N, C-alpha and C positions, 0 to 999 in steps of 0.2 A: 459541589456539584452534586446533584441528586442522583439516586441510583438509576433512574429512567435516563437521564442524561449520560451516564457512564455506559449504559447499555448501548445506547445510539451512537456514541463515540466509537465503542468497541466494534460495533457492526460496521460503521463506515471504514475504519481502519482494516478491518477483515476484508471487505471488498476491494479497497485500494490494494491490499497486499496481493491478493489473487490477481488482480489486473496487472499488476507489476510483474509478478511471477510469469503470467501467461506472455506478457509481452518481451519477457527474456527468454522465451523458448521452453518455459516449465521446467528449469534444472532442478534435479533433486538434492536434498539435503541442505537446503537454504532457506527453509521456512523463516527462520528467526530474522535473517538478513532482510528479507522482504517485509516482515512485520515491523521492523525498525524503520525502514524507509517510508513505509506507508504512514506510520505513526508521525514521522517528521513531516510529511507532507500534510496530513490532516489536522495537525496541531499547530502549523505556522512556524515551523523552525526557522531558524535564521538563514538556511540553506536555500537556494532558489530551487522550486521544485524541477526545473529543467536539469539542474546539476545532479540531482538524485537520481533522475531517470537515465541520465547519460550513463551513471554507474552500472545499471542492469540492462542497457541497450534497448530501452524502449522509447516511446513517443509520448509526449505530455500534451494534452490529457489523455490517459488511457481509454481504449474503447473496447467494447465486446461484452460479452456475457459476464454476468456477476453470479458467483456462487459462494458457498461457505468455503473459506479457506483457513484451515488450521486443524 
């Protein structure tokens, strides 16, 4: 994977993590958890996206504003 692709993937993961975090009510101290969940969703992990979102109390697909999260 090229450096540009890595940057795009990281950006998508960051946006997804922020969306998941917002849907879960913006809990403090759980940035790594949401980063890992977002990475699983964006990279096509074996888990179903709905299963991951249930763990954080959100809805799939997440909606709302996207901002940098990290």
